[in-house]
Biopython code that builds the backbone (N, CA, C, O; Angstrom):
import numpy as np
from Bio.PDB.StructureBuilder import StructureBuilder

atoms = [
    (1, "MET", "N", (-33.595, 56.797, -37.068)),
    (1, "MET", "CA", (-33.060, 57.272, -35.821)),
    (1, "MET", "C", (-32.772, 56.106, -34.897)),
    (1, "MET", "O", (-31.761, 56.100, -34.194)),
    (2, "GLN", "N", (-33.651, 55.127, -34.894)),
    (2, "GLN", "CA", (-33.441, 53.983, -34.011)),
    (2, "GLN", "C", (-32.110, 53.313, -34.326)),
    (2, "GLN", "O", (-31.365, 52.951, -33.415)),
    (3, "LYS", "N", (-31.810, 53.148, -35.606)),
    (3, "LYS", "CA", (-30.553, 52.518, -36.013)),
    (3, "LYS", "C", (-29.354, 53.353, -35.546)),
    (3, "LYS", "O", (-28.375, 52.810, -35.034)),
    (4, "ALA", "N", (-29.439, 54.668, -35.726)),
    (4, "ALA", "CA", (-28.337, 55.544, -35.305)),
    (4, "ALA", "C", (-28.132, 55.441, -33.797)),
    (4, "ALA", "O", (-26.998, 55.322, -33.335)),
    (5, "PHE", "N", (-29.219, 55.485, -33.027)),
    (5, "PHE", "CA", (-29.090, 55.378, -31.576)),
    (5, "PHE", "C", (-28.565, 53.999, -31.170)),
    (5, "PHE", "O", (-27.696, 53.896, -30.304)),
    (6, "ASP", "N", (-29.092, 52.934, -31.796)),
    (6, "ASP", "CA", (-28.658, 51.577, -31.459)),
    (6, "ASP", "C", (-27.172, 51.372, -31.724)),
    (6, "ASP", "O", (-26.494, 50.688, -30.958)),
    (7, "GLU", "N", (-26.663, 51.960, -32.804)),
    (7, "GLU", "CA", (-25.260, 51.765, -33.170)),
    (7, "GLU", "C", (-24.315, 52.723, -32.455)),
    (7, "GLU", "O", (-23.210, 52.330, -32.080)),
    (8, "LYS", "N", (-24.724, 53.955, -32.263)),
    (8, "LYS", "CA", (-23.810, 54.981, -31.762)),
    (8, "LYS", "C", (-23.826, 55.170, -30.253)),
    (8, "LYS", "O", (-22.777, 55.415, -29.656)),
    (9, "LEU", "N", (-24.995, 55.060, -29.620)),
    (9, "LEU", "CA", (-25.069, 55.333, -28.191)),
    (9, "LEU", "C", (-24.242, 54.376, -27.331)),
    (9, "LEU", "O", (-23.569, 54.837, -26.408)),
    (10, "PRO", "N", (-24.262, 53.053, -27.592)),
    (10, "PRO", "CA", (-23.430, 52.175, -26.759)),
    (10, "PRO", "C", (-21.930, 52.492, -26.869)),
    (10, "PRO", "O", (-21.213, 52.445, -25.869)),
    (11, "LYS", "N", (-21.466, 52.808, -28.059)),
    (11, "LYS", "CA", (-20.051, 53.156, -28.244)),
    (11, "LYS", "C", (-19.712, 54.440, -27.497)),
    (11, "LYS", "O", (-18.677, 54.538, -26.837)),
    (12, "LEU", "N", (-20.590, 55.406, -27.611)),
    (12, "LEU", "CA", (-20.345, 56.695, -26.958)),
    (12, "LEU", "C", (-20.415, 56.552, -25.440)),
    (12, "LEU", "O", (-19.619, 57.155, -24.721)),
    (13, "LYS", "N", (-21.352, 55.766, -24.960)),
    (13, "LYS", "CA", (-21.483, 55.550, -23.519)),
    (13, "LYS", "C", (-20.230, 54.890, -22.956)),
    (13, "LYS", "O", (-19.797, 55.226, -21.854)),
    (14, "ALA", "N", (-19.644, 53.952, -23.701)),
    (14, "ALA", "CA", (-18.465, 53.227, -23.243)),
    (14, "ALA", "C", (-17.181, 54.052, -23.321)),
    (14, "ALA", "O", (-16.181, 53.699, -22.696)),
    (15, "ALA", "N", (-17.199, 55.129, -24.070)),
    (15, "ALA", "CA", (-16.002, 55.962, -24.227)),
    (15, "ALA", "C", (-15.618, 56.615, -22.905)),
    (15, "ALA", "O", (-16.476, 56.963, -22.094)),
    (16, "LYS", "N", (-14.328, 56.771, -22.707)),
    (16, "LYS", "CA", (-13.813, 57.418, -21.492)),
    (16, "LYS", "C", (-13.686, 58.911, -21.745)),
    (16, "LYS", "O", (-12.691, 59.369, -22.307)),
    (17, "ALA", "N", (-14.672, 59.654, -21.339)),
    (17, "ALA", "CA", (-14.659, 61.113, -21.498)),
    (17, "ALA", "C", (-15.596, 61.720, -20.457)),
    (17, "ALA", "O", (-16.599, 61.114, -20.078)),
    (18, "GLU", "N", (-15.256, 62.919, -20.004)),
    (18, "GLU", "CA", (-16.122, 63.592, -19.038)),
    (18, "GLU", "C", (-17.394, 64.111, -19.691)),
    (18, "GLU", "O", (-18.470, 64.072, -19.094)),
    (19, "ARG", "N", (-17.266, 64.594, -20.911)),
    (19, "ARG", "CA", (-18.398, 65.164, -21.643)),
    (19, "ARG", "C", (-18.560, 64.377, -22.940)),
    (19, "ARG", "O", (-17.595, 64.187, -23.680)),
    (20, "LYS", "N", (-19.775, 63.924, -23.211)),
    (20, "LYS", "CA", (-20.028, 63.114, -24.401)),
    (20, "LYS", "C", (-21.034, 63.810, -25.292)),
    (20, "LYS", "O", (-22.108, 64.221, -24.852)),
    (21, "ILE", "N", (-20.659, 63.934, -26.564)),
    (21, "ILE", "CA", (-21.479, 64.647, -27.547)),
    (21, "ILE", "C", (-21.672, 63.757, -28.768)),
    (21, "ILE", "O", (-20.705, 63.249, -29.337)),
    (22, "LEU", "N", (-22.920, 63.573, -29.161)),
    (22, "LEU", "CA", (-23.240, 62.846, -30.377)),
    (22, "LEU", "C", (-23.421, 63.871, -31.484)),
    (22, "LEU", "O", (-24.275, 64.752, -31.383)),
    (23, "LEU", "N", (-22.627, 63.761, -32.537)),
    (23, "LEU", "CA", (-22.708, 64.671, -33.671)),
    (23, "LEU", "C", (-23.274, 63.908, -34.861)),
    (23, "LEU", "O", (-22.684, 62.933, -35.326)),
    (24, "LEU", "N", (-24.418, 64.362, -35.343)),
    (24, "LEU", "CA", (-25.043, 63.774, -36.524)),
    (24, "LEU", "C", (-24.777, 64.693, -37.703)),
    (24, "LEU", "O", (-24.792, 65.915, -37.556)),
    (25, "GLU", "N", (-24.536, 64.118, -38.867)),
    (25, "GLU", "CA", (-24.275, 64.915, -40.064)),
    (25, "GLU", "C", (-25.296, 64.581, -41.138)),
    (25, "GLU", "O", (-25.670, 63.425, -41.337)),
    (26, "GLN", "N", (-25.728, 65.616, -41.816)),
    (26, "GLN", "CA", (-26.576, 65.450, -42.997)),
    (26, "GLN", "C", (-25.897, 66.225, -44.118)),
    (26, "GLN", "O", (-25.727, 67.440, -44.022)),
    (27, "ASN", "N", (-25.510, 65.526, -45.179)),
    (27, "ASN", "CA", (-24.752, 66.189, -46.236)),
    (27, "ASN", "C", (-25.613, 66.644, -47.406)),
    (27, "ASN", "O", (-25.114, 66.812, -48.519)),
    (28, "SER", "N", (-26.883, 66.841, -47.162)),
    (28, "SER", "CA", (-27.760, 67.404, -48.181)),
    (28, "SER", "C", (-28.657, 68.442, -47.516)),
    (28, "SER", "O", (-28.793, 68.474, -46.293)),
    (29, "VAL", "N", (-29.257, 69.279, -48.332)),
    (29, "VAL", "CA", (-30.152, 70.294, -47.781)),
    (29, "VAL", "C", (-31.592, 69.806, -47.737)),
    (29, "VAL", "O", (-32.440, 70.442, -47.111)),
    (30, "ALA", "N", (-31.879, 68.691, -48.389)),
    (30, "ALA", "CA", (-33.234, 68.143, -48.406)),
    (30, "ALA", "C", (-33.467, 67.293, -47.159)),
    (30, "ALA", "O", (-32.545, 66.647, -46.660)),
    (31, "GLY", "N", (-34.676, 67.299, -46.670)),
    (31, "GLY", "CA", (-35.010, 66.503, -45.504)),
    (31, "GLY", "C", (-34.513, 67.161, -44.233)),
    (31, "GLY", "O", (-33.905, 68.231, -44.267)),
    (32, "SER", "N", (-34.775, 66.519, -43.125)),
    (32, "SER", "CA", (-34.360, 67.117, -41.870)),
    (32, "SER", "C", (-34.154, 66.061, -40.805)),
    (32, "SER", "O", (-35.119, 65.497, -40.289)),
    (33, "VAL", "N", (-32.919, 65.794, -40.478)),
    (33, "VAL", "CA", (-32.631, 64.881, -39.385)),
    (33, "VAL", "C", (-33.054, 65.515, -38.073)),
    (33, "VAL", "O", (-33.412, 64.809, -37.131)),
    (34, "GLN", "N", (-33.017, 66.845, -37.999)),
    (34, "GLN", "CA", (-33.423, 67.540, -36.777)),
    (34, "GLN", "C", (-34.851, 67.163, -36.399)),
    (34, "GLN", "O", (-35.118, 66.821, -35.247)),
    (35, "SER", "N", (-35.764, 67.221, -37.357)),
    (35, "SER", "CA", (-37.150, 66.858, -37.043)),
    (35, "SER", "C", (-37.276, 65.361, -36.799)),
    (35, "SER", "O", (-38.121, 64.938, -36.009)),
    (36, "ASP", "N", (-36.448, 64.545, -37.465)),
    (36, "ASP", "CA", (-36.463, 63.100, -37.216)),
    (36, "ASP", "C", (-36.102, 62.799, -35.766)),
    (36, "ASP", "O", (-36.746, 61.971, -35.122)),
    (37, "VAL", "N", (-35.074, 63.471, -35.253)),
    (37, "VAL", "CA", (-34.672, 63.260, -33.859)),
    (37, "VAL", "C", (-35.781, 63.713, -32.918)),
    (37, "VAL", "O", (-36.131, 62.994, -31.982)),
    (38, "ALA", "N", (-36.333, 64.890, -33.156)),
    (38, "ALA", "CA", (-37.408, 65.407, -32.301)),
    (38, "ALA", "C", (-38.617, 64.473, -32.329)),
    (38, "ALA", "O", (-39.185, 64.168, -31.281)),
    (39, "ASN", "N", (-39.010, 64.021, -33.506)),
    (39, "ASN", "CA", (-40.153, 63.109, -33.626)),
    (39, "ASN", "C", (-39.874, 61.770, -32.945)),
    (39, "ASN", "O", (-40.742, 61.204, -32.281)),
    (40, "PHE", "N", (-38.650, 61.274, -33.121)),
    (40, "PHE", "CA", (-38.290, 60.003, -32.500)),
    (40, "PHE", "C", (-38.376, 60.099, -30.977)),
    (40, "PHE", "O", (-38.970, 59.239, -30.327)),
    (41, "LEU", "N", (-37.782, 61.150, -30.415)),
    (41, "LEU", "CA", (-37.797, 61.290, -28.964)),
    (41, "LEU", "C", (-39.217, 61.515, -28.437)),
    (41, "LEU", "O", (-39.531, 61.103, -27.320)),
    (42, "ALA", "N", (-40.073, 62.159, -29.225)),
    (42, "ALA", "CA", (-41.453, 62.410, -28.802)),
    (42, "ALA", "C", (-42.325, 61.160, -28.896)),
    (42, "ALA", "O", (-43.254, 60.996, -28.105)),
    (43, "SER", "N", (-42.039, 60.281, -29.849)),
    (43, "SER", "CA", (-42.931, 59.146, -30.088)),
    (43, "SER", "C", (-42.400, 57.807, -29.563)),
    (43, "SER", "O", (-43.120, 56.810, -29.599)),
    (44, "HIS", "N", (-41.172, 57.766, -29.083)),
    (44, "HIS", "CA", (-40.595, 56.543, -28.546)),
    (44, "HIS", "C", (-40.169, 56.783, -27.097)),
    (44, "HIS", "O", (-40.059, 57.917, -26.631)),
    (45, "GLU", "N", (-39.942, 55.700, -26.429)),
    (45, "GLU", "CA", (-39.375, 55.832, -25.096)),
    (45, "GLU", "C", (-37.956, 56.354, -25.246)),
    (45, "GLU", "O", (-37.181, 55.832, -26.047)),
    (46, "ILE", "N", (-37.619, 57.365, -24.490)),
    (46, "ILE", "CA", (-36.275, 57.932, -24.573)),
    (46, "ILE", "C", (-35.287, 56.850, -24.147)),
    (46, "ILE", "O", (-35.491, 56.185, -23.131)),
    (47, "PRO", "N", (-34.220, 56.675, -24.920)),
    (47, "PRO", "CA", (-33.229, 55.658, -24.546)),
    (47, "PRO", "C", (-32.765, 55.867, -23.107)),
    (47, "PRO", "O", (-32.738, 56.999, -22.623)),
    (48, "PRO", "N", (-32.401, 54.786, -22.422)),
    (48, "PRO", "CA", (-32.025, 54.901, -21.014)),
    (48, "PRO", "C", (-30.789, 55.776, -20.788)),
    (48, "PRO", "O", (-30.589, 56.296, -19.690)),
    (49, "TRP", "N", (-29.979, 55.935, -21.802)),
    (49, "TRP", "CA", (-28.801, 56.785, -21.667)),
    (49, "TRP", "C", (-28.689, 57.666, -22.906)),
    (49, "TRP", "O", (-28.793, 57.185, -24.035)),
    (50, "LEU", "N", (-28.479, 58.947, -22.685)),
    (50, "LEU", "CA", (-28.205, 59.876, -23.779)),
    (50, "LEU", "C", (-26.927, 60.633, -23.432)),
    (50, "LEU", "O", (-26.615, 60.825, -22.256)),
    (51, "PRO", "N", (-26.192, 61.059, -24.450)),
    (51, "PRO", "CA", (-24.990, 61.844, -24.174)),
    (51, "PRO", "C", (-25.362, 63.209, -23.594)),
    (51, "PRO", "O", (-26.538, 63.563, -23.518)),
    (52, "ASP", "N", (-24.355, 63.960, -23.192)),
    (52, "ASP", "CA", (-24.608, 65.284, -22.632)),
    (52, "ASP", "C", (-25.284, 66.195, -23.649)),
    (52, "ASP", "O", (-26.137, 67.009, -23.295)),
    (53, "GLU", "N", (-24.900, 66.054, -24.912)),
    (53, "GLU", "CA", (-25.463, 66.882, -25.976)),
    (53, "GLU", "C", (-25.600, 66.061, -27.254)),
    (53, "GLU", "O", (-24.832, 65.129, -27.494)),
    (54, "ILE", "N", (-26.585, 66.419, -28.066)),
    (54, "ILE", "CA", (-26.724, 65.881, -29.422)),
    (54, "ILE", "C", (-26.783, 67.076, -30.357)),
    (54, "ILE", "O", (-27.592, 67.982, -30.160)),
    (55, "TRP", "N", (-25.932, 67.083, -31.371)),
    (55, "TRP", "CA", (-25.841, 68.171, -32.345)),
    (55, "TRP", "C", (-26.059, 67.638, -33.749)),
    (55, "TRP", "O", (-25.744, 66.487, -34.051)),
    (56, "MET", "N", (-26.602, 68.492, -34.600)),
    (56, "MET", "CA", (-26.803, 68.185, -36.018)),
    (56, "MET", "C", (-26.004, 69.181, -36.832)),
    (56, "MET", "O", (-26.022, 70.378, -36.543)),
    (57, "LEU", "N", (-25.310, 68.705, -37.837)),
    (57, "LEU", "CA", (-24.511, 69.543, -38.719)),
    (57, "LEU", "C", (-24.936, 69.259, -40.156)),
    (57, "LEU", "O", (-24.822, 68.128, -40.628)),
    (58, "TRP", "N", (-25.430, 70.294, -40.858)),
    (58, "TRP", "CA", (-25.782, 70.161, -42.276)),
    (58, "TRP", "C", (-24.595, 70.648, -43.095)),
    (58, "TRP", "O", (-24.239, 71.825, -43.036)),
    (59, "THR", "N", (-23.983, 69.753, -43.854)),
    (59, "THR", "CA", (-22.759, 70.095, -44.577)),
    (59, "THR", "C", (-22.962, 70.185, -46.086)),
    (59, "THR", "O", (-21.983, 70.275, -46.826)),
    (60, "GLY", "N", (-24.194, 70.162, -46.555)),
    (60, "GLY", "CA", (-24.478, 70.157, -47.988)),
    (60, "GLY", "C", (-23.977, 71.384, -48.730)),
    (60, "GLY", "O", (-23.710, 71.297, -49.929)),
    (61, "ALA", "N", (-23.839, 72.517, -48.066)),
    (61, "ALA", "CA", (-23.433, 73.754, -48.745)),
    (61, "ALA", "C", (-22.008, 74.183, -48.392)),
    (61, "ALA", "O", (-21.592, 75.288, -48.740)),
    (62, "ILE", "N", (-21.274, 73.336, -47.716)),
    (62, "ILE", "CA", (-19.953, 73.757, -47.248)),
    (62, "ILE", "C", (-18.989, 74.054, -48.402)),
    (62, "ILE", "O", (-18.219, 75.011, -48.317)),
    (63, "GLU", "N", (-19.014, 73.266, -49.466)),
    (63, "GLU", "CA", (-18.082, 73.490, -50.570)),
    (63, "GLU", "C", (-18.529, 74.616, -51.488)),
    (63, "GLU", "O", (-17.704, 75.409, -51.942)),
    (64, "THR", "N", (-19.817, 74.694, -51.766)),
    (64, "THR", "CA", (-20.291, 75.691, -52.731)),
    (64, "THR", "C", (-20.615, 77.033, -52.103)),
    (64, "THR", "O", (-20.293, 78.073, -52.678)),
    (65, "GLU", "N", (-21.236, 77.035, -50.951)),
    (65, "GLU", "CA", (-21.685, 78.275, -50.316)),
    (65, "GLU", "C", (-20.821, 78.697, -49.136)),
    (65, "GLU", "O", (-20.959, 79.812, -48.633)),
    (66, "GLN", "N", (-19.939, 77.823, -48.696)),
    (66, "GLN", "CA", (-19.027, 78.097, -47.581)),
    (66, "GLN", "C", (-19.729, 78.351, -46.245)),
    (66, "GLN", "O", (-19.305, 79.212, -45.474)),
    (67, "TYR", "N", (-20.778, 77.618, -45.979)),
    (67, "TYR", "CA", (-21.387, 77.701, -44.659)),
    (67, "TYR", "C", (-22.001, 76.357, -44.288)),
    (67, "TYR", "O", (-22.236, 75.506, -45.146)),
    (68, "VAL", "N", (-22.249, 76.187, -43.019)),
    (68, "VAL", "CA", (-22.965, 75.018, -42.518)),
    (68, "VAL", "C", (-24.044, 75.513, -41.561)),
    (68, "VAL", "O", (-23.893, 76.555, -40.924)),
    (69, "HIS", "N", (-25.109, 74.771, -41.471)),
    (69, "HIS", "CA", (-26.114, 75.030, -40.441)),
    (69, "HIS", "C", (-25.811, 74.084, -39.287)),
    (69, "HIS", "O", (-25.463, 72.922, -39.497)),
    (70, "VAL", "N", (-25.942, 74.578, -38.102)),
    (70, "VAL", "CA", (-25.664, 73.815, -36.896)),
    (70, "VAL", "C", (-26.882, 73.900, -35.983)),
    (70, "VAL", "O", (-27.456, 74.975, -35.807)),
    (71, "ALA", "N", (-27.270, 72.783, -35.411)),
    (71, "ALA", "CA", (-28.394, 72.792, -34.478)),
    (71, "ALA", "C", (-28.086, 71.898, -33.289)),
    (71, "ALA", "O", (-27.649, 70.759, -33.449)),
    (72, "GLN", "N", (-28.316, 72.420, -32.113)),
    (72, "GLN", "CA", (-28.247, 71.579, -30.929)),
    (72, "GLN", "C", (-29.638, 70.975, -30.758)),
    (72, "GLN", "O", (-30.632, 71.700, -30.719)),
    (73, "LEU", "N", (-29.706, 69.642, -30.656)),
    (73, "LEU", "CA", (-30.985, 68.953, -30.572)),
    (73, "LEU", "C", (-31.331, 68.492, -29.163)),
    (73, "LEU", "O", (-32.501, 68.287, -28.838)),
    (74, "TYR", "N", (-30.316, 68.332, -28.336)),
    (74, "TYR", "CA", (-30.529, 67.843, -26.986)),
    (74, "TYR", "C", (-29.391, 68.323, -26.110)),
    (74, "TYR", "O", (-28.251, 68.250, -26.567)),
    (75, "PRO", "N", (-29.585, 68.797, -24.922)),
    (75, "PRO", "CA", (-30.840, 68.856, -24.184)),
    (75, "PRO", "C", (-31.706, 70.046, -24.562)),
    (75, "PRO", "O", (-32.904, 70.050, -24.278)),
    (76, "ASP", "N", (-31.130, 71.045, -25.191)),
    (76, "ASP", "CA", (-31.895, 72.196, -25.668)),
    (76, "ASP", "C", (-31.905, 72.181, -27.186)),
    (76, "ASP", "O", (-31.061, 71.544, -27.815)),
    (77, "ILE", "N", (-32.855, 72.878, -27.763)),
    (77, "ILE", "CA", (-32.907, 73.002, -29.219)),
    (77, "ILE", "C", (-32.567, 74.436, -29.586)),
    (77, "ILE", "O", (-33.196, 75.383, -29.113)),
    (78, "SER", "N", (-31.560, 74.576, -30.440)),
    (78, "SER", "CA", (-31.192, 75.898, -30.943)),
    (78, "SER", "C", (-30.548, 75.721, -32.308)),
    (78, "SER", "O", (-29.961, 74.677, -32.593)),
    (79, "THR", "N", (-30.656, 76.727, -33.141)),
    (79, "THR", "CA", (-30.033, 76.654, -34.462)),
    (79, "THR", "C", (-29.248, 77.925, -34.720)),
    (79, "THR", "O", (-29.574, 78.991, -34.197)),
    (80, "CYS", "N", (-28.229, 77.800, -35.518)),
    (80, "CYS", "CA", (-27.461, 78.965, -35.930)),
    (80, "CYS", "C", (-26.781, 78.641, -37.250)),
    (80, "CYS", "O", (-26.734, 77.482, -37.664)),
    (81, "LYS", "N", (-26.274, 79.627, -37.883)),
    (81, "LYS", "CA", (-25.587, 79.460, -39.154)),
    (81, "LYS", "C", (-24.121, 79.810, -38.930)),
    (81, "LYS", "O", (-23.813, 80.883, -38.411)),
    (82, "ALA", "N", (-23.226, 78.923, -39.313)),
    (82, "ALA", "CA", (-21.805, 79.158, -39.111)),
    (82, "ALA", "C", (-21.152, 79.478, -40.452)),
    (82, "ALA", "O", (-21.267, 78.701, -41.400)),
    (83, "ASP", "N", (-20.476, 80.605, -40.536)),
    (83, "ASP", "CA", (-19.751, 81.019, -41.725)),
    (83, "ASP", "C", (-18.410, 80.299, -41.733)),
    (83, "ASP", "O", (-17.695, 80.316, -40.731)),
    (84, "TRP", "N", (-18.065, 79.671, -42.839)),
    (84, "TRP", "CA", (-16.883, 78.828, -42.915)),
    (84, "TRP", "C", (-15.874, 79.382, -43.913)),
    (84, "TRP", "O", (-15.062, 78.611, -44.424)),
    (85, "ASN", "N", (-15.882, 80.657, -44.213)),
    (85, "ASN", "CA", (-14.975, 81.235, -45.205)),
    (85, "ASN", "C", (-13.526, 81.154, -44.769)),
    (85, "ASN", "O", (-13.205, 81.363, -43.598)),
    (86, "ASP", "N", (-12.657, 80.851, -45.711)),
    (86, "ASP", "CA", (-11.207, 80.811, -45.491)),
    (86, "ASP", "C", (-10.802, 79.903, -44.334)),
    (86, "ASP", "O", (-9.785, 80.151, -43.686)),
    (87, "GLY", "N", (-11.569, 78.870, -44.070)),
    (87, "GLY", "CA", (-11.226, 77.927, -43.035)),
    (87, "GLY", "C", (-11.480, 78.418, -41.624)),
    (87, "GLY", "O", (-11.118, 77.736, -40.665)),
    (88, "HIS", "N", (-12.092, 79.587, -41.469)),
    (88, "HIS", "CA", (-12.403, 80.126, -40.152)),
    (88, "HIS", "C", (-13.921, 80.111, -39.936)),
    (88, "HIS", "O", (-14.698, 80.387, -40.850)),
    (89, "ILE", "N", (-14.315, 79.789, -38.723)),
    (89, "ILE", "CA", (-15.725, 79.761, -38.393)),
    (89, "ILE", "C", (-16.087, 81.047, -37.662)),
    (89, "ILE", "O", (-15.419, 81.441, -36.706)),
    (90, "SER", "N", (-17.157, 81.698, -38.126)),
    (90, "SER", "CA", (-17.651, 82.879, -37.434)),
    (90, "SER", "C", (-19.149, 82.977, -37.673)),
    (90, "SER", "O", (-19.721, 82.186, -38.423)),
    (91, "THR", "N", (-19.764, 83.934, -37.042)),
    (91, "THR", "CA", (-21.179, 84.194, -37.274)),
    (91, "THR", "C", (-21.362, 85.546, -37.952)),
    (91, "THR", "O", (-22.462, 86.097, -37.952)),
    (92, "ASN", "N", (-20.304, 86.075, -38.521)),
    (92, "ASN", "CA", (-20.377, 87.338, -39.269)),
    (92, "ASN", "C", (-20.559, 87.017, -40.749)),
    (92, "ASN", "O", (-19.745, 86.310, -41.341)),
    (93, "TYR", "N", (-21.601, 87.526, -41.324)),
    (93, "TYR", "CA", (-21.893, 87.206, -42.718)),
    (93, "TYR", "C", (-21.681, 88.448, -43.585)),
    (93, "TYR", "O", (-21.976, 89.571, -43.175)),
    (94, "PRO", "N", (-21.168, 88.222, -44.778)),
    (94, "PRO", "CA", (-20.973, 89.370, -45.686)),
    (94, "PRO", "C", (-22.288, 89.997, -46.088)),
    (94, "PRO", "O", (-22.304, 90.968, -46.844)),
]
sb = StructureBuilder()
sb.init_structure("model")
sb.init_model(0)
sb.init_chain("A")
sb.init_seg("    ")
for serial, (resi, resn, name, xyz) in enumerate(atoms, 1):
    if name == "N":
        sb.init_residue(resn, " ", resi, " ")
    sb.init_atom(name, np.array(xyz, "f"), 0.0, 1.0, " ", f" {name:<3s}", serial, name[0])
structure = sb.get_structure()
């Protein structure tokens, strides 16, 4: 997490945008970047600057199962499952 924050936060902070969102991707179903981010923020000093939102996207099942898991990690924590059938995103599951 430290490496991701060190590399990505300065670039994002320097970007010209009203709203800044850091999107992290995990392309496997094993492990959890979500818990890594939570543990990092709990056990380290919070970086002096964070974007408006940090999101996690698990894409390991997008080709085979046609869905992704999405989690907002900061400032609030929430998770949901997004259905990706036929190129459309919805929360309606068969």
